[in-house]
TORKOL-4160 file (C-alpha; in steps of 0.2 Angstrom, whole numbers, padded with zeros to 4 digits, m for minus):
270
<pt num="1" X="m0153" Y="0062" Z="m0048"/>
<pt num="2" X="m0145" Y="0042" Z="m0052"/>
<pt num="3" X="m0144" Y="0032" Z="m0035"/>
<pt num="4" X="m0125" Y="0032" Z="m0045"/>
<pt num="5" X="m0123" Y="0051" Z="m0043"/>
<pt num="6" X="m0131" Y="0051" Z="m0027"/>
<pt num="7" X="m0116" Y="0039" Z="m0020"/>
<pt num="8" X="m0103" Y="0049" Z="m0029"/>
<pt num="9" X="m0108" Y="0065" Z="m0019"/>
<pt num="10" X="m0107" Y="0056" Z="m0002"/>
<pt num="11" X="m0092" Y="0063" Z="0009"/>
<pt num="12" X="m0079" Y="0049" Z="0009"/>
<pt num="13" X="m0081" Y="0039" Z="0024"/>
<pt num="14" X="m0072" Y="0042" Z="0041"/>
<pt num="15" X="m0057" Y="0028" Z="0045"/>
<pt num="16" X="m0066" Y="0020" Z="0060"/>
<pt num="17" X="m0081" Y="0020" Z="0046"/>
<pt num="18" X="m0070" Y="0012" Z="0034"/>
<pt num="19" X="m0061" Y="m0001" Z="0048"/>
<pt num="20" X="m0079" Y="m0005" Z="0049"/>
<pt num="21" X="m0079" Y="m0012" Z="0032"/>
<pt num="22" X="m0064" Y="m0020" Z="0032"/>
<pt num="23" X="m0065" Y="m0031" Z="0047"/>
<pt num="24" X="m0080" Y="m0043" Z="0041"/>
<pt num="25" X="m0069" Y="m0045" Z="0025"/>
<pt num="26" X="m0055" Y="m0048" Z="0037"/>
<pt num="27" X="m0066" Y="m0060" Z="0045"/>
<pt num="28" X="m0067" Y="m0073" Z="0031"/>
<pt num="29" X="m0048" Y="m0074" Z="0027"/>
<pt num="30" X="m0040" Y="m0089" Z="0029"/>
<pt num="31" X="m0031" Y="m0091" Z="0042"/>
<pt num="32" X="m0012" Y="m0087" Z="0041"/>
<pt num="33" X="m0004" Y="m0090" Z="0060"/>
<pt num="34" X="0014" Y="m0086" Z="0060"/>
<pt num="35" X="0014" Y="m0072" Z="0046"/>
<pt num="36" X="0020" Y="m0056" Z="0051"/>
<pt num="37" X="0005" Y="m0045" Z="0060"/>
<pt num="38" X="0005" Y="m0034" Z="0044"/>
<pt num="39" X="0002" Y="m0049" Z="0034"/>
<pt num="40" X="m0013" Y="m0056" Z="0043"/>
<pt num="41" X="m0028" Y="m0049" Z="0041"/>
<pt num="42" X="m0034" Y="m0057" Z="0057"/>
<pt num="43" X="m0022" Y="m0045" Z="0066"/>
<pt num="44" X="m0033" Y="m0027" Z="0067"/>
<pt num="45" X="m0016" Y="m0019" Z="0066"/>
<pt num="46" X="m0017" Y="m0025" Z="0047"/>
<pt num="47" X="m0033" Y="m0018" Z="0045"/>
<pt num="48" X="m0030" Y="m0001" Z="0053"/>
<pt num="49" X="m0015" Y="0000" Z="0041"/>
<pt num="50" X="m0026" Y="m0006" Z="0025"/>
<pt num="51" X="m0041" Y="0007" Z="0030"/>
<pt num="52" X="m0026" Y="0021" Z="0033"/>
<pt num="53" X="m0021" Y="0017" Z="0012"/>
<pt num="54" X="m0039" Y="0018" Z="0009"/>
<pt num="55" X="m0043" Y="0035" Z="0017"/>
<pt num="56" X="m0029" Y="0041" Z="0008"/>
<pt num="57" X="m0036" Y="0038" Z="m0007"/>
<pt num="58" X="m0053" Y="0042" Z="m0007"/>
<pt num="59" X="m0054" Y="0054" Z="0004"/>
<pt num="60" X="m0046" Y="0066" Z="m0012"/>
<pt num="61" X="m0056" Y="0058" Z="m0027"/>
<pt num="62" X="m0069" Y="0049" Z="m0018"/>
<pt num="63" X="m0077" Y="0033" Z="m0016"/>
<pt num="64" X="m0084" Y="0029" Z="m0036"/>
<pt num="65" X="m0065" Y="0032" Z="m0044"/>
<pt num="66" X="m0056" Y="0019" Z="m0055"/>
<pt num="67" X="m0042" Y="0013" Z="m0043"/>
<pt num="68" X="m0026" Y="0002" Z="m0050"/>
<pt num="69" X="m0015" Y="m0005" Z="m0034"/>
<pt num="70" X="m0001" Y="m0010" Z="m0040"/>
<pt num="71" X="0008" Y="m0026" Z="m0030"/>
<pt num="72" X="m0007" Y="m0027" Z="m0018"/>
<pt num="73" X="m0005" Y="m0046" Z="m0017"/>
<pt num="74" X="m0018" Y="m0056" Z="m0009"/>
<pt num="75" X="m0020" Y="m0042" Z="0002"/>
<pt num="76" X="m0036" Y="m0032" Z="0007"/>
<pt num="77" X="m0036" Y="m0015" Z="0001"/>
<pt num="78" X="m0043" Y="m0020" Z="m0015"/>
<pt num="79" X="m0057" Y="m0027" Z="m0010"/>
<pt num="80" X="m0060" Y="m0013" Z="0004"/>
<pt num="81" X="m0059" Y="m0003" Z="m0010"/>
<pt num="82" X="m0073" Y="m0012" Z="m0020"/>
<pt num="83" X="m0086" Y="m0016" Z="m0005"/>
<pt num="84" X="m0086" Y="0005" Z="m0004"/>
<pt num="85" X="m0090" Y="0008" Z="m0023"/>
<pt num="86" X="m0074" Y="0009" Z="m0032"/>
<pt num="87" X="m0069" Y="0001" Z="m0049"/>
<pt num="88" X="m0056" Y="m0008" Z="m0039"/>
<pt num="89" X="m0040" Y="m0016" Z="m0052"/>
<pt num="90" X="m0029" Y="m0026" Z="m0045"/>
<pt num="91" X="m0011" Y="m0030" Z="m0055"/>
<pt num="92" X="0001" Y="m0042" Z="m0049"/>
<pt num="93" X="0011" Y="m0058" Z="m0055"/>
<pt num="94" X="0001" Y="m0072" Z="m0047"/>
<pt num="95" X="0009" Y="m0087" Z="m0050"/>
<pt num="96" X="0020" Y="m0087" Z="m0032"/>
<pt num="97" X="0005" Y="m0081" Z="m0023"/>
<pt num="98" X="m0007" Y="m0098" Z="m0030"/>
<pt num="99" X="0006" Y="m0107" Z="m0024"/>
<pt num="100" X="0001" Y="m0102" Z="m0005"/>
<pt num="101" X="m0012" Y="m0113" Z="0002"/>
<pt num="102" X="m0023" Y="m0100" Z="0007"/>
<pt num="103" X="m0022" Y="m0092" Z="m0010"/>
<pt num="104" X="m0038" Y="m0099" Z="m0019"/>
<pt num="105" X="m0050" Y="m0092" Z="m0003"/>
<pt num="106" X="m0043" Y="m0076" Z="m0007"/>
<pt num="107" X="m0045" Y="m0075" Z="m0026"/>
<pt num="108" X="m0061" Y="m0083" Z="m0023"/>
<pt num="109" X="m0065" Y="m0066" Z="m0011"/>
<pt num="110" X="m0057" Y="m0054" Z="m0027"/>
<pt num="111" X="m0071" Y="m0064" Z="m0039"/>
<pt num="112" X="m0087" Y="m0061" Z="m0027"/>
<pt num="113" X="m0083" Y="m0043" Z="m0024"/>
<pt num="114" X="m0077" Y="m0037" Z="m0040"/>
<pt num="115" X="m0061" Y="m0035" Z="m0038"/>
<pt num="116" X="m0054" Y="m0034" Z="m0058"/>
<pt num="117" X="m0038" Y="m0045" Z="m0058"/>
<pt num="118" X="m0024" Y="m0044" Z="m0070"/>
<pt num="119" X="m0010" Y="m0054" Z="m0068"/>
<pt num="120" X="0008" Y="m0048" Z="m0075"/>
<pt num="121" X="0024" Y="m0043" Z="m0068"/>
<pt num="122" X="0025" Y="m0026" Z="m0071"/>
<pt num="123" X="0044" Y="m0023" Z="m0068"/>
<pt num="124" X="0046" Y="m0035" Z="m0084"/>
<pt num="125" X="0033" Y="m0033" Z="m0095"/>
<pt num="126" X="0028" Y="m0013" Z="m0089"/>
<pt num="127" X="0008" Y="m0008" Z="m0083"/>
<pt num="128" X="0000" Y="m0008" Z="m0102"/>
<pt num="129" X="m0018" Y="m0001" Z="m0095"/>
<pt num="130" X="m0031" Y="0000" Z="m0108"/>
<pt num="131" X="m0036" Y="0015" Z="m0101"/>
<pt num="132" X="m0035" Y="0031" Z="m0092"/>
<pt num="133" X="m0039" Y="0030" Z="m0072"/>
<pt num="134" X="m0044" Y="0041" Z="m0060"/>
<pt num="135" X="m0029" Y="0034" Z="m0047"/>
<pt num="136" X="m0014" Y="0020" Z="m0044"/>
<pt num="137" X="m0008" Y="0014" Z="m0028"/>
<pt num="138" X="0008" Y="0007" Z="m0024"/>
<pt num="139" X="0011" Y="0003" Z="m0005"/>
<pt num="140" X="0026" Y="m0010" Z="0000"/>
<pt num="141" X="0031" Y="m0012" Z="m0015"/>
<pt num="142" X="0046" Y="m0003" Z="m0020"/>
<pt num="143" X="0057" Y="m0007" Z="m0010"/>
<pt num="144" X="0056" Y="m0027" Z="m0014"/>
<pt num="145" X="0061" Y="m0023" Z="m0034"/>
<pt num="146" X="0081" Y="m0028" Z="m0040"/>
<pt num="147" X="0077" Y="m0017" Z="m0053"/>
<pt num="148" X="0071" Y="0002" Z="m0055"/>
<pt num="149" X="0058" Y="0006" Z="m0056"/>
<pt num="150" X="0057" Y="0021" Z="m0065"/>
<pt num="151" X="0049" Y="0013" Z="m0082"/>
<pt num="152" X="0033" Y="0006" Z="m0074"/>
<pt num="153" X="0031" Y="0025" Z="m0062"/>
<pt num="154" X="0032" Y="0036" Z="m0080"/>
<pt num="155" X="0018" Y="0022" Z="m0087"/>
<pt num="156" X="0008" Y="0023" Z="m0071"/>
<pt num="157" X="0010" Y="0043" Z="m0076"/>
<pt num="158" X="0003" Y="0041" Z="m0092"/>
<pt num="159" X="m0011" Y="0030" Z="m0086"/>
<pt num="160" X="m0019" Y="0044" Z="m0074"/>
<pt num="161" X="m0031" Y="0054" Z="m0080"/>
<pt num="162" X="m0030" Y="0073" Z="m0080"/>
<pt num="163" X="m0028" Y="0078" Z="m0061"/>
<pt num="164" X="m0026" Y="0060" Z="m0058"/>
<pt num="165" X="m0019" Y="0055" Z="m0040"/>
<pt num="166" X="m0004" Y="0043" Z="m0037"/>
<pt num="167" X="0001" Y="0036" Z="m0019"/>
<pt num="168" X="0017" Y="0028" Z="m0016"/>
<pt num="169" X="0022" Y="0021" Z="0001"/>
<pt num="170" X="0035" Y="0011" Z="0009"/>
<pt num="171" X="0045" Y="0009" Z="0023"/>
<pt num="172" X="0056" Y="0024" Z="0031"/>
<pt num="173" X="0073" Y="0020" Z="0027"/>
<pt num="174" X="0077" Y="0034" Z="0042"/>
<pt num="175" X="0064" Y="0034" Z="0054"/>
<pt num="176" X="0066" Y="0039" Z="0072"/>
<pt num="177" X="0070" Y="0021" Z="0077"/>
<pt num="178" X="0084" Y="0018" Z="0065"/>
<pt num="179" X="0091" Y="0037" Z="0069"/>
<pt num="180" X="0095" Y="0030" Z="0086"/>
<pt num="181" X="0098" Y="0012" Z="0087"/>
<pt num="182" X="0111" Y="0013" Z="0068"/>
<pt num="183" X="0127" Y="0022" Z="0078"/>
<pt num="184" X="0122" Y="0007" Z="0089"/>
<pt num="185" X="0127" Y="m0006" Z="0077"/>
<pt num="186" X="0109" Y="m0010" Z="0076"/>
<pt num="187" X="0098" Y="m0007" Z="0057"/>
<pt num="188" X="0097" Y="m0020" Z="0046"/>
<pt num="189" X="0085" Y="m0021" Z="0035"/>
<pt num="190" X="0082" Y="m0041" Z="0033"/>
<pt num="191" X="0092" Y="m0055" Z="0044"/>
<pt num="192" X="0107" Y="m0065" Z="0036"/>
<pt num="193" X="0096" Y="m0079" Z="0033"/>
<pt num="194" X="0083" Y="m0072" Z="0026"/>
<pt num="195" X="0094" Y="m0065" Z="0011"/>
<pt num="196" X="0108" Y="m0079" Z="0013"/>
<pt num="197" X="0096" Y="m0094" Z="0014"/>
<pt num="198" X="0082" Y="m0091" Z="0003"/>
<pt num="199" X="0081" Y="m0098" Z="m0016"/>
<pt num="200" X="0073" Y="m0083" Z="m0020"/>
<pt num="201" X="0074" Y="m0067" Z="m0009"/>
<pt num="202" X="0057" Y="m0055" Z="m0006"/>
<pt num="203" X="0065" Y="m0043" Z="0009"/>
<pt num="204" X="0070" Y="m0028" Z="0006"/>
<pt num="205" X="0082" Y="m0021" Z="m0009"/>
<pt num="206" X="0082" Y="m0004" Z="m0006"/>
<pt num="207" X="0071" Y="0006" Z="0006"/>
<pt num="208" X="0066" Y="0027" Z="0003"/>
<pt num="209" X="0066" Y="0041" Z="0013"/>
<pt num="210" X="0053" Y="0058" Z="0010"/>
<pt num="211" X="0066" Y="0063" Z="m0001"/>
<pt num="212" X="0067" Y="0049" Z="m0012"/>
<pt num="213" X="0047" Y="0048" Z="m0014"/>
<pt num="214" X="0049" Y="0068" Z="m0019"/>
<pt num="215" X="0061" Y="0062" Z="m0032"/>
<pt num="216" X="0052" Y="0048" Z="m0039"/>
<pt num="217" X="0035" Y="0061" Z="m0043"/>
<pt num="218" X="0044" Y="0073" Z="m0048"/>
<pt num="219" X="0052" Y="0063" Z="m0061"/>
<pt num="220" X="0035" Y="0058" Z="m0066"/>
<pt num="221" X="0029" Y="0074" Z="m0070"/>
<pt num="222" X="0016" Y="0076" Z="m0055"/>
<pt num="223" X="0013" Y="0090" Z="m0044"/>
<pt num="224" X="0016" Y="0083" Z="m0025"/>
<pt num="225" X="m0002" Y="0088" Z="m0014"/>
<pt num="226" X="0003" Y="0079" Z="0003"/>
<pt num="227" X="0018" Y="0068" Z="0014"/>
<pt num="228" X="0010" Y="0058" Z="0026"/>
<pt num="229" X="0017" Y="0046" Z="0039"/>
<pt num="230" X="0012" Y="0032" Z="0050"/>
<pt num="231" X="0018" Y="0021" Z="0063"/>
<pt num="232" X="0012" Y="0005" Z="0059"/>
<pt num="233" X="0028" Y="m0005" Z="0057"/>
<pt num="234" X="0037" Y="0002" Z="0071"/>
<pt num="235" X="0019" Y="m0005" Z="0080"/>
<pt num="236" X="0021" Y="m0020" Z="0072"/>
<pt num="237" X="0040" Y="m0025" Z="0082"/>
<pt num="238" X="0037" Y="m0035" Z="0097"/>
<pt num="239" X="0034" Y="m0029" Z="0116"/>
<pt num="240" X="0041" Y="m0012" Z="0122"/>
<pt num="241" X="0046" Y="m0006" Z="0105"/>
<pt num="242" X="0027" Y="m0009" Z="0100"/>
<pt num="243" X="0020" Y="0002" Z="0115"/>
<pt num="244" X="0033" Y="0016" Z="0112"/>
<pt num="245" X="0027" Y="0016" Z="0093"/>
<pt num="246" X="0010" Y="0016" Z="0099"/>
<pt num="247" X="0012" Y="0029" Z="0110"/>
<pt num="248" X="0022" Y="0040" Z="0097"/>
<pt num="249" X="0012" Y="0038" Z="0083"/>
<pt num="250" X="0000" Y="0055" Z="0086"/>
<pt num="251" X="0016" Y="0065" Z="0090"/>
<pt num="252" X="0027" Y="0058" Z="0076"/>
<pt num="253" X="0014" Y="0058" Z="0059"/>
<pt num="254" X="0017" Y="0077" Z="0062"/>
<pt num="255" X="0034" Y="0075" Z="0056"/>
<pt num="256" X="0031" Y="0062" Z="0043"/>
<pt num="257" X="0050" Y="0060" Z="0040"/>
<pt num="258" X="0052" Y="0051" Z="0058"/>
<pt num="259" X="0035" Y="0040" Z="0053"/>
<pt num="260" X="0042" Y="0020" Z="0051"/>
<pt num="261" X="0029" Y="0021" Z="0035"/>
<pt num="262" X="0029" Y="0034" Z="0024"/>
<pt num="263" X="0017" Y="0041" Z="0009"/>
<pt num="264" X="0018" Y="0053" Z="m0006"/>
<pt num="265" X="0003" Y="0058" Z="m0013"/>
<pt num="266" X="0006" Y="0067" Z="m0029"/>
<pt num="267" X="m0010" Y="0071" Z="m0044"/>
<pt num="268" X="m0008" Y="0073" Z="m0063"/>
<pt num="269" X="m0009" Y="0090" Z="m0068"/>
<pt num="270" X="m0026" Y="0093" Z="m0076"/>
């Protein structure tokens, strides 16, 4: 039995083990002070969410899979997959990311850890993968695009190998907090200044709910396997909101439709 075969048969690492793999990589990121907690690898909440995302994939397909992440930017997800033994491919429009002061350092990490990068505007130009892959992931991307991602998601389905996995995640438009606060007039996705004053708006255009995620995967011809929920967005809030979200998280995960972060896991028929 080869070492690769042995590694492929090893059980997937636990969430704490994945976090332990991610933290030394996160420590090598340049300082990103002033960024949202879930955009800054120096914050452990970011590491926790990335570990959750990785676990959603490798717990189902193993650590030696070929995984394509769409729209992951300069994040930790693709690096963590590569460190765990996956063939990790990241597809994004990197042009604006290269303008970030920390961009060159992160691209250096991608090269060091063996993350394959494909520079492409997937909404305008499509996915165009040269081969079928074991899994495709798309986290917190769909809500930012201004045009329909339908064509892209159909390409995702075509790119998956039989029994391949698609994991789609984003913010829940109807989480528990919004159900409570909207009647009081508080439920905006972003501030007026963020939308009106920015030359290029990169905020949330349309947030999904669980029914939307199921609509997408069924339109793709996939079979829904699981709906997952977590509350990382809630925990990134300030003060009492974060404390409450942290305490309610284990309970709310039993009802993903109430969580701040929602995911659907679907497979291509064999």
